[in-house]
C-alpha positions as CSV (number, residue, x, y, z in Angstrom):
1,M,-129.4,121.6,-34.1
2,L,-129.2,118.2,-32.4
3,Q,-126.5,117.2,-34.9
4,N,-124.3,120.3,-34.1
5,M,-124.8,119.5,-30.3
6,S,-123.2,115.9,-30.8
7,I,-120.2,117.4,-32.6
8,L,-119.6,119.8,-29.6
9,Q,-120.0,116.9,-27.2
10,D,-117.4,114.9,-29.2
11,K,-115.0,117.8,-29.1
12,Y,-115.3,117.9,-25.4
13,A,-114.9,114.2,-25.1
14,I,-111.7,114.3,-27.2
15,T,-110.4,117.3,-25.1
16,A,-111.1,115.4,-21.8
17,I,-109.4,112.3,-23.1
18,A,-106.3,114.3,-24.3
19,A,-106.2,115.9,-20.8
20,I,-106.4,112.6,-19.1
21,L,-103.5,111.2,-21.3
22,I,-101.4,114.3,-20.5
23,V,-102.0,113.9,-16.8
24,A,-101.1,110.2,-17.0
25,A,-97.9,110.9,-18.9
26,V,-96.9,113.5,-16.3
27,C,-97.6,111.0,-13.4
28,L,-95.6,108.3,-15.1
29,T,-92.7,110.6,-15.6
30,D,-92.7,111.8,-12.1
31,A,-92.8,108.2,-11.0
32,V,-89.2,107.6,-12.3
33,P,-86.8,107.5,-9.3
34,E,-84.6,110.5,-9.1
35,Q,-80.8,110.2,-8.9
36,P,-79.3,110.6,-5.5
37,S,-78.9,114.2,-4.4
38,G,-75.2,114.0,-4.4
39,T,-72.0,112.2,-3.8
40,D,-70.2,112.2,-0.3
41,I,-66.4,111.6,-0.3
42,T,-64.0,112.1,2.7
43,G,-60.3,112.2,2.0
44,V,-57.0,114.0,2.0
45,V,-56.6,117.1,-0.1
46,S,-53.6,117.5,-2.5
47,D,-52.7,119.3,-5.7
48,V,-54.7,122.6,-5.0
49,K,-54.8,124.9,-8.0
50,R,-56.5,128.2,-8.4
51,T,-58.8,128.6,-11.5
52,Q,-60.8,131.6,-12.8
53,N,-63.9,130.5,-11.0
54,G,-62.6,128.7,-7.9
55,Y,-60.2,126.0,-7.0
56,T,-59.5,122.4,-8.3
57,F,-58.0,119.7,-6.1
58,T,-57.5,116.1,-5.7
59,L,-59.3,114.2,-2.9
60,T,-57.8,110.8,-2.1
61,D,-60.1,108.7,0.0
62,G,-59.3,105.9,2.4
63,T,-59.0,103.3,-0.4
64,G,-56.4,105.4,-2.2
65,A,-58.8,106.3,-5.0
66,P,-58.2,109.9,-6.2
67,T,-61.1,112.2,-7.2
68,K,-60.6,115.5,-9.0
69,C,-62.8,118.2,-7.4
70,F,-63.9,121.8,-7.9
71,Y,-64.9,124.1,-5.1
72,S,-65.5,127.9,-5.1
73,E,-63.3,128.5,-2.0
74,E,-59.7,127.7,-1.3
75,V,-59.1,124.3,0.4
76,P,-56.0,123.8,2.6
77,N,-53.4,121.4,0.9
78,G,-53.0,118.3,3.2
79,S,-56.2,118.7,5.1
80,V,-58.9,116.0,5.5
81,C,-62.1,117.1,4.1
82,S,-65.7,115.8,3.5
83,V,-67.1,116.8,0.2
84,T,-70.7,116.7,-1.1
85,G,-71.5,117.3,-4.7
86,R,-72.3,116.1,-8.1
87,F,-70.1,114.6,-10.8
88,S,-69.9,116.3,-14.3
89,D,-71.7,114.6,-17.1
90,D,-68.6,112.8,-18.1
91,G,-67.7,111.9,-14.5
92,S,-64.2,113.5,-14.7
93,I,-64.7,116.0,-11.9
94,L,-66.8,116.4,-8.7
95,F,-68.4,119.8,-8.3
96,A,-68.5,120.3,-4.6
97,S,-71.6,122.1,-3.2
98,R,-70.5,121.6,0.3
99,L,-67.0,121.0,1.9
100,V,-66.2,120.5,5.6
101,V,-62.6,120.5,6.8
102,R,-62.1,117.8,9.4
């Protein structure tokens, strides 16, 4: 009986160690800094085109750098807008989650 008891204790010890390692791994993963919540760009809107799901347009900032953007609502051509959003995985288009016409 005593021998069976030590096996059970070893199983509990192994389970406890595994739980500690899992918690440590989760804590280390959460410690990695997150990417910024979004990108903010202000510029002049041009080349507005309607798509099946919304509108694409070019936003040219104060330095003259163009950024291709997508937004769910129509944006006035020639207007000055501030856009907040996230870039696609390949960085080719900014998906705007917020747009303010200035």
